N, CA, C and O of each residue as an XYZ file, in Angstrom:
376
protein
N       0.857     -1.177      0.000
C       0.000      0.000      0.000
C       0.895      1.229      0.000
O       1.887      1.277      0.727
N       0.551      2.216     -0.805
C       1.347      3.440     -0.827
C       0.439      4.651     -0.746
O      -0.786      4.532     -0.766
N       1.057      5.815     -0.653
C       0.299      7.056     -0.503
C      -0.676      7.277     -1.655
O      -1.793      7.745     -1.434
N      -0.267      6.948     -2.886
C      -1.130      7.151     -4.050
C      -2.391      6.305     -3.957
O      -3.465      6.758     -4.352
N      -2.280      5.081     -3.441
C      -3.450      4.212     -3.360
C      -4.429      4.676     -2.293
O      -5.574      4.224     -2.272
N      -4.000      5.572     -1.407
C      -4.863      6.070     -0.346
C      -5.361      7.487     -0.603
O      -6.007      8.087      0.256
N      -5.062      8.021     -1.784
C      -5.486      9.386     -2.112
C      -6.991      9.507     -1.943
O      -7.750      8.649     -2.396
N      -7.406     10.559     -1.301
C      -8.825     10.810     -1.104
C      -9.384     10.148      0.146
O     -10.515     10.436      0.538
N      -8.629      9.282      0.768
C      -9.084      8.637      1.987
C      -8.887      9.593      3.145
O      -7.830     10.212      3.258
N      -9.868      9.723      3.993
C      -9.772     10.615      5.139
C      -9.415      9.797      6.371
O     -10.136      8.866      6.730
N      -8.317     10.138      7.015
C      -7.943      9.380      8.213
C      -8.901      9.657      9.360
O      -9.489     10.735      9.452
N      -9.043      8.685     10.216
C      -9.863      8.816     11.408
C      -8.986      9.431     12.498
O      -8.060      8.773     12.972
N      -9.252     10.680     12.909
C      -8.396     11.325     13.910
C      -8.359     10.555     15.222
O      -7.412     10.701     15.995
N      -9.371      9.740     15.486
C      -9.367      8.942     16.709
C      -8.328      7.830     16.652
O      -7.991      7.246     17.682
N      -7.815      7.529     15.460
C      -6.804      6.487     15.311
C      -5.388      7.045     15.397
O      -4.428      6.274     15.404
N      -5.237      8.353     15.463
C      -3.902      8.927     15.616
C      -3.334      8.474     16.957
O      -4.042      8.469     17.964
N      -2.067      8.097     16.971
C      -1.462      7.706     18.248
C      -1.476      8.875     19.216
O      -1.455     10.036     18.806
N      -1.511      8.565     20.490
C      -1.505      9.616     21.514
C      -0.241     10.456     21.378
O      -0.280     11.677     21.535
N       0.885      9.797     21.084
C       2.152     10.506     20.884
C       2.726     10.062     19.541
O       3.488      9.097     19.487
N       2.369     10.758     18.449
C       2.817     10.345     17.115
C       4.333     10.251     16.977
O       4.833      9.391     16.253
N       5.073     11.128     17.664
C       6.532     11.089     17.571
C       7.066      9.810     18.218
O       7.935      9.147     17.651
N       6.564      9.468     19.371
C       7.009      8.246     20.057
C       6.686      7.013     19.203
O       7.502      6.099     19.090
N       5.498      6.997     18.608
C       5.107      5.868     17.752
C       5.992      5.780     16.522
O       6.394      4.688     16.119
N       6.296      6.924     15.922
C       7.153      6.936     14.731
C       8.553      6.434     15.074
O       9.137      5.656     14.321
N       9.086      6.875     16.200
C      10.421      6.429     16.602
C      10.434      4.938     16.920
O      11.389      4.242     16.574
N       9.383      4.437     17.575
C       9.294      3.008     17.866
C       9.248      2.207     16.560
O       9.873      1.153     16.452
N       8.513      2.708     15.583
C       8.441      2.046     14.275
C       9.821      2.044     13.604
O      10.282      1.010     13.120
N      10.464      3.200     13.582
C      11.761      3.331     12.916
C      12.847      2.480     13.573
O      13.762      2.010     12.898
N      12.749      2.283     14.873
C      13.750      1.501     15.597
C      13.387      0.019     15.676
O      14.115     -0.777     16.269
N      12.248     -0.344     15.069
C      11.842     -1.754     15.036
C      11.282     -2.264     16.354
O      11.374     -3.457     16.645
N      10.706     -1.379     17.154
C      10.188     -1.768     18.463
C       8.717     -2.156     18.446
O       8.173     -2.529     19.485
N       8.056     -2.076     17.288
C       6.636     -2.439     17.219
C       6.481     -3.887     16.797
O       7.270     -4.402     16.006
N       5.451     -4.544     17.335
C       5.105     -5.889     16.873
C       4.650     -5.775     15.420
O       4.247     -4.693     14.991
N       4.704     -6.860     14.655
C       4.303     -6.796     13.241
C       2.899     -6.223     13.030
O       2.690     -5.440     12.104
N       1.939     -6.601     13.871
C       0.577     -6.074     13.709
C       0.532     -4.575     14.013
O      -0.197     -3.831     13.358
N       1.309     -4.131     15.005
C       1.370     -2.700     15.319
C       2.023     -1.931     14.175
O       1.580     -0.839     13.820
N       3.078     -2.506     13.601
C       3.774     -1.854     12.484
C       2.838     -1.703     11.286
O       2.816     -0.651     10.646
N       2.064     -2.748     10.978
C       1.113     -2.659      9.850
C       0.066     -1.580     10.110
O      -0.266     -0.803      9.215
N      -0.452     -1.532     11.338
C      -1.430     -0.504     11.689
C      -0.837      0.890     11.580
O      -1.491      1.815     11.100
N       0.402      1.038     12.027
C       1.085      2.329     11.925
C       1.239      2.723     10.461
O       0.936      3.857     10.091
N       1.707      1.800      9.628
C       1.896      2.079      8.191
C       0.586      2.493      7.535
O       0.544      3.481      6.801
N      -0.479      1.748      7.791
C      -1.781      2.071      7.193
C      -2.222      3.468      7.592
O      -2.716      4.229      6.759
N      -2.045      3.809      8.872
C      -2.511      5.113      9.343
C      -1.618      6.241      8.836
O      -2.120      7.253      8.346
N      -0.315      6.083      8.946
C       0.560      7.205      8.590
C       0.474      7.526      7.114
O       0.679      8.676      6.727
N       0.174      6.539      6.273
C       0.030      6.802      4.840
C      -1.213      7.644      4.541
O      -1.258      8.365      3.545
N      -2.213      7.545      5.408
C      -3.463      8.263      5.173
C      -3.573      9.568      5.959
O      -4.425     10.403      5.655
N      -2.734      9.747      6.950
C      -2.865     10.897      7.849
C      -1.717     11.875      7.622
O      -0.562     11.553      7.901
N      -2.020     13.031      7.133
C      -0.990     14.036      6.871
C      -0.219     14.442      8.106
O       0.997     14.625      8.044
N      -0.902     14.587      9.226
C      -0.246     14.989     10.476
C       0.783     13.938     10.895
O       1.928     14.267     11.205
N       0.365     12.676     10.901
C       1.267     11.608     11.328
C       2.386     11.381     10.312
O       3.510     11.043     10.684
N       2.075     11.568      9.031
C       3.103     11.419      7.992
C       4.188     12.482      8.175
O       5.372     12.194      8.000
N       3.793     13.706      8.525
C       4.762     14.782      8.737
C       5.641     14.481      9.949
O       6.854     14.686      9.908
N       5.026     13.994     11.028
C       5.792     13.636     12.229
C       6.744     12.488     11.896
O       7.892     12.484     12.343
N       6.275     11.524     11.120
C       7.115     10.392     10.742
C       8.342     10.860      9.958
O       9.455     10.408     10.225
N       8.148     11.749      9.007
C       9.274     12.235      8.197
C      10.300     12.968      9.061
O      11.504     12.804      8.868
N       9.828     13.773     10.010
C      10.744     14.467     10.921
C      11.501     13.455     11.782
O      12.711     13.574     11.976
N      10.779     12.463     12.292
C      11.403     11.441     13.137
C      12.394     10.616     12.341
O      13.459     10.265     12.850
N      12.057     10.303     11.100
C      12.951      9.513     10.253
C      14.264     10.275     10.024
O      15.347      9.692     10.083
N      14.154     11.561      9.768
C      15.357     12.367      9.555
C      16.216     12.385     10.826
O      17.440     12.270     10.748
N      15.585     12.528     11.981
C      16.313     12.569     13.247
C      16.991     11.229     13.539
O      18.176     11.194     13.870
N      16.247     10.129     13.418
C      16.801      8.802     13.703
C      17.946      8.492     12.743
O      18.970      7.948     13.155
N      17.781      8.833     11.472
C      18.843      8.607     10.485
C      20.096      9.383     10.857
O      21.202      8.844     10.807
N      19.927     10.648     11.230
C      21.081     11.479     11.614
C      21.777     10.914     12.850
O      23.006     10.911     12.911
N      21.022     10.441     13.827
C      21.610      9.886     15.046
C      22.363      8.589     14.747
O      23.442      8.357     15.293
N      21.803      7.752     13.889
C      22.485      6.509     13.523
C      23.790      6.813     12.784
O      24.805      6.158     13.018
N      23.763      7.791     11.907
C      24.979      8.165     11.172
C      26.030      8.729     12.120
O      27.210      8.396     12.005
N      25.615      9.579     13.054
C      26.547     10.161     14.015
C      27.146      9.068     14.904
O      28.346      9.082     15.174
N      26.337      8.144     15.348
C      26.829      7.043     16.180
C      27.834      6.198     15.404
O      28.857      5.785     15.951
N      27.546      5.945     14.144
C      28.467      5.177     13.306
C      29.799      5.874     13.144
O      30.852      5.240     13.201
N      29.752      7.193     12.940
C      30.999      7.960     12.804
C      31.807      7.918     14.090
O      33.027      7.759     14.051
N      31.137      8.058     15.231
C      31.838      8.005     16.515
C      32.475      6.639     16.734
O      33.618      6.552     17.184
N      31.754      5.585     16.425
C      32.296      4.235     16.612
C      33.510      4.009     15.720
O      34.518      3.456     16.161
N      33.412      4.431     14.483
C      34.526      4.236     13.548
C      35.739      5.079     13.926
O      36.873      4.676     13.667
N      35.519      6.231     14.529
C      36.633      7.123     14.880
C      37.339      6.689     16.164
O      38.462      7.112     16.435
N      36.680      5.851     16.945
C      37.249      5.454     18.224
C      37.086      6.513     19.300
O      37.619      6.363     20.400
N      36.354      7.587     19.000
C      36.180      8.695     19.951
C      34.878      8.600     20.737
O      34.587      9.458     21.571
N      34.101      7.567     20.473
C      32.831      7.409     21.173
C      33.054      7.037     22.631
O      34.165      6.674     23.017
N      32.011      7.125     23.439
C      32.150      6.788     24.859
C      32.468      5.309     25.026
O      31.956      4.461     24.296
N      33.307      5.023     25.984
C      33.614      3.628     26.305
C      32.560      3.140     27.279
O      32.215      3.839     28.232
N      32.060      1.970     27.047
C      31.026      1.406     27.906
C      31.702      0.565     28.979
O      32.422     -0.387     28.677
N      31.467      0.920     30.214
C      32.083      0.199     31.338
C      31.617     -1.257     31.299
O      30.425     -1.535     31.173
N      32.552     -2.161     31.406
C      32.217     -3.572     31.411
C      32.081     -4.185     30.036
O      31.757     -5.367     29.919
N      32.322     -3.404     28.984
C      32.153     -3.931     27.631
C      33.103     -5.083     27.362
O      32.705     -6.074     26.750
N      34.363     -4.977     27.808
C      35.336     -6.047     27.579
C      34.919     -7.301     28.330
O      35.066     -8.409     27.813
N      34.403     -7.144     29.541
C      33.955     -8.283     30.324
C      32.780     -8.967     29.646
O      32.725    -10.195     29.573
N      31.843     -8.172     29.153
C      30.668     -8.738     28.481
C      31.079     -9.486     27.229
O      30.536    -10.552     26.939
N      32.042     -8.937     26.473
C      32.493     -9.596     25.244
C      33.160    -10.930     25.526
O      33.025    -11.877     24.751
N      33.886    -11.001     26.644
C      34.618    -12.218     26.953
C      33.739    -13.266     27.606
O      34.186    -14.382     27.869
N      32.481    -12.909     27.870
C      31.544    -13.874     28.448
C      31.566    -13.940     29.957
O      30.941    -14.821     30.547
N      32.272    -13.027     30.591
C      32.377    -13.060     32.032
C      31.618    -11.945     32.712
O      32.162    -11.291     33.601
N      30.396    -11.710     32.329
C      29.616    -10.617     32.910
C      29.397    -10.847     34.405
O      29.142    -11.971     34.836
N      29.498     -9.771     35.194
C      29.283     -9.850     36.642
C      27.846    -10.182     36.962
O      26.926     -9.816     36.231
N      27.669    -10.876     38.059
C      26.324    -11.136     38.553
C      25.595    -12.192     37.762
O      24.415    -12.431     38.020
N      26.239    -12.831     36.818
C      25.578    -13.859     36.029
C      26.023    -15.211     36.475
O      25.576    -16.220     35.928
Protein backbone atom coordinates (compact mmCIF):
# COMPACT_ATOMS: atom_id res chain seq x y z
CA UNK A 1 0.00 0.00 0.00
CA UNK A 2 1.35 3.44 -0.83
CA UNK A 3 0.30 7.06 -0.50
CA UNK A 4 -1.13 7.15 -4.05
CA UNK A 5 -3.45 4.21 -3.36
CA UNK A 6 -4.86 6.07 -0.35
CA UNK A 7 -5.49 9.39 -2.11
CA UNK A 8 -8.82 10.81 -1.10
CA UNK A 9 -9.08 8.64 1.99
CA UNK A 10 -9.77 10.62 5.14
CA UNK A 11 -7.94 9.38 8.21
CA UNK A 12 -9.86 8.82 11.41
CA UNK A 13 -8.40 11.33 13.91
CA UNK A 14 -9.37 8.94 16.71
CA UNK A 15 -6.80 6.49 15.31
CA UNK A 16 -3.90 8.93 15.62
CA UNK A 17 -1.46 7.71 18.25
CA UNK A 18 -1.50 9.62 21.51
CA UNK A 19 2.15 10.51 20.88
CA UNK A 20 2.82 10.35 17.12
CA UNK A 21 6.53 11.09 17.57
CA UNK A 22 7.01 8.25 20.06
CA UNK A 23 5.11 5.87 17.75
CA UNK A 24 7.15 6.94 14.73
CA UNK A 25 10.42 6.43 16.60
CA UNK A 26 9.29 3.01 17.87
CA UNK A 27 8.44 2.05 14.27
CA UNK A 28 11.76 3.33 12.92
CA UNK A 29 13.75 1.50 15.60
CA UNK A 30 11.84 -1.75 15.04
CA UNK A 31 10.19 -1.77 18.46
CA UNK A 32 6.64 -2.44 17.22
CA UNK A 33 5.10 -5.89 16.87
CA UNK A 34 4.30 -6.80 13.24
CA UNK A 35 0.58 -6.07 13.71
CA UNK A 36 1.37 -2.70 15.32
CA UNK A 37 3.77 -1.85 12.48
CA UNK A 38 1.11 -2.66 9.85
CA UNK A 39 -1.43 -0.50 11.69
CA UNK A 40 1.09 2.33 11.92
CA UNK A 41 1.90 2.08 8.19
CA UNK A 42 -1.78 2.07 7.19
CA UNK A 43 -2.51 5.11 9.34
CA UNK A 44 0.56 7.20 8.59
CA UNK A 45 0.03 6.80 4.84
CA UNK A 46 -3.46 8.26 5.17
CA UNK A 47 -2.87 10.90 7.85
CA UNK A 48 -0.99 14.04 6.87
CA UNK A 49 -0.25 14.99 10.48
CA UNK A 50 1.27 11.61 11.33
CA UNK A 51 3.10 11.42 7.99
CA UNK A 52 4.76 14.78 8.74
CA UNK A 53 5.79 13.64 12.23
CA UNK A 54 7.12 10.39 10.74
CA UNK A 55 9.27 12.23 8.20
CA UNK A 56 10.74 14.47 10.92
CA UNK A 57 11.40 11.44 13.14
CA UNK A 58 12.95 9.51 10.25
CA UNK A 59 15.36 12.37 9.55
CA UNK A 60 16.31 12.57 13.25
CA UNK A 61 16.80 8.80 13.70
CA UNK A 62 18.84 8.61 10.49
CA UNK A 63 21.08 11.48 11.61
CA UNK A 64 21.61 9.89 15.05
CA UNK A 65 22.49 6.51 13.52
CA UNK A 66 24.98 8.17 11.17
CA UNK A 67 26.55 10.16 14.02
CA UNK A 68 26.83 7.04 16.18
CA UNK A 69 28.47 5.18 13.31
CA UNK A 70 31.00 7.96 12.80
CA UNK A 71 31.84 8.00 16.51
CA UNK A 72 32.30 4.24 16.61
CA UNK A 73 34.53 4.24 13.55
CA UNK A 74 36.63 7.12 14.88
CA UNK A 75 37.25 5.45 18.22
CA UNK A 76 36.18 8.69 19.95
CA UNK A 77 32.83 7.41 21.17
CA UNK A 78 32.15 6.79 24.86
CA UNK A 79 33.61 3.63 26.30
CA UNK A 80 31.03 1.41 27.91
CA UNK A 81 32.08 0.20 31.34
CA UNK A 82 32.22 -3.57 31.41
CA UNK A 83 32.15 -3.93 27.63
CA UNK A 84 35.34 -6.05 27.58
CA UNK A 85 33.96 -8.28 30.32
CA UNK A 86 30.67 -8.74 28.48
CA UNK A 87 32.49 -9.60 25.24
CA UNK A 88 34.62 -12.22 26.95
CA UNK A 89 31.54 -13.87 28.45
CA UNK A 90 32.38 -13.06 32.03
CA UNK A 91 29.62 -10.62 32.91
CA UNK A 92 29.28 -9.85 36.64
CA UNK A 93 26.32 -11.14 38.55
CA UNK A 94 25.58 -13.86 36.03
